[in-house]
C-alpha positions as CSV (number, residue, x, y, z in Angstrom):
1,M,-49.5,-45.3,-3.9
2,T,-51.3,-47.8,-2.1
3,L,-55.1,-48.0,-2.8
4,L,-57.6,-49.2,-0.3
5,T,-60.9,-50.2,-1.8
6,C,-63.9,-52.0,-1.3
7,A,-64.0,-55.5,-3.2
8,D,-67.4,-54.1,-4.3
9,S,-66.5,-51.2,-5.5
10,R,-66.2,-51.8,-9.2
11,V,-63.7,-49.0,-9.5
12,Q,-60.8,-49.9,-12.1
13,V,-57.5,-48.3,-11.2
14,N,-57.0,-47.1,-14.8
15,I,-60.1,-45.0,-14.7
16,L,-58.7,-43.1,-11.9
17,G,-56.5,-41.1,-14.3
18,F,-53.0,-42.2,-13.1
19,E,-50.7,-43.0,-16.0
20,A,-48.7,-45.6,-14.3
21,T,-50.8,-47.8,-13.1
22,N,-48.2,-50.3,-12.5
23,K,-47.2,-48.0,-9.4
24,I,-50.2,-48.6,-7.6
25,F,-50.6,-51.1,-4.9
26,V,-54.0,-52.3,-4.7
27,V,-55.7,-53.6,-1.5
28,R,-59.4,-54.8,-1.9
29,N,-61.8,-55.8,0.9
30,I,-65.0,-56.2,2.1
31,G,-66.1,-52.6,3.5
32,N,-62.9,-50.9,3.5
33,Q,-61.9,-52.4,6.9
34,I,-58.5,-51.7,7.8
35,M,-57.4,-54.5,10.5
36,P,-58.1,-57.5,8.4
37,V,-55.7,-56.0,5.7
38,F,-53.4,-53.9,8.0
39,G,-50.3,-56.0,6.7
40,S,-51.1,-55.7,3.1
41,V,-51.7,-51.8,3.6
42,D,-48.3,-51.6,5.7
43,F,-46.1,-53.6,3.3
44,G,-47.5,-51.1,0.6
45,V,-46.5,-48.0,2.8
46,M,-43.6,-49.2,4.6
47,H,-41.8,-51.4,2.4
48,L,-42.9,-50.6,-1.3
49,K,-42.8,-46.8,-0.2
50,T,-45.8,-45.6,-1.8
51,P,-45.8,-41.9,-0.9
52,L,-49.9,-41.7,-0.6
53,L,-52.7,-43.7,0.7
54,L,-55.8,-43.4,-0.6
55,I,-58.8,-45.2,0.5
56,M,-61.9,-45.2,-1.6
57,G,-65.5,-46.1,-0.6
58,H,-68.8,-45.8,-2.5
59,T,-72.4,-45.8,-1.7
60,H,-74.9,-48.2,-1.0
61,C,-72.0,-50.5,0.4
62,G,-73.2,-54.0,1.1
63,R,-71.0,-54.4,4.1
64,H,-72.1,-51.3,5.9
65,K,-75.6,-52.3,5.0
66,I,-75.5,-55.5,7.0
67,G,-73.6,-54.0,9.8
68,V,-76.4,-51.1,10.6
69,Q,-79.3,-54.2,10.4
């Protein structure tokens, strides 16, 4: 699995319920923006052949608060 999540999400991969955490390619950035990390996501999906792309967000994201102001 390729996991795209916010750098501020504070989500630990091991609490997601996946047994083999070494098989999860984690990409973190501010506000789950895809374009700045497209190369990393592409690497996980296309080159590591991860069968699933999971994008996780969270409430009260600071990046989105700034964007709305």
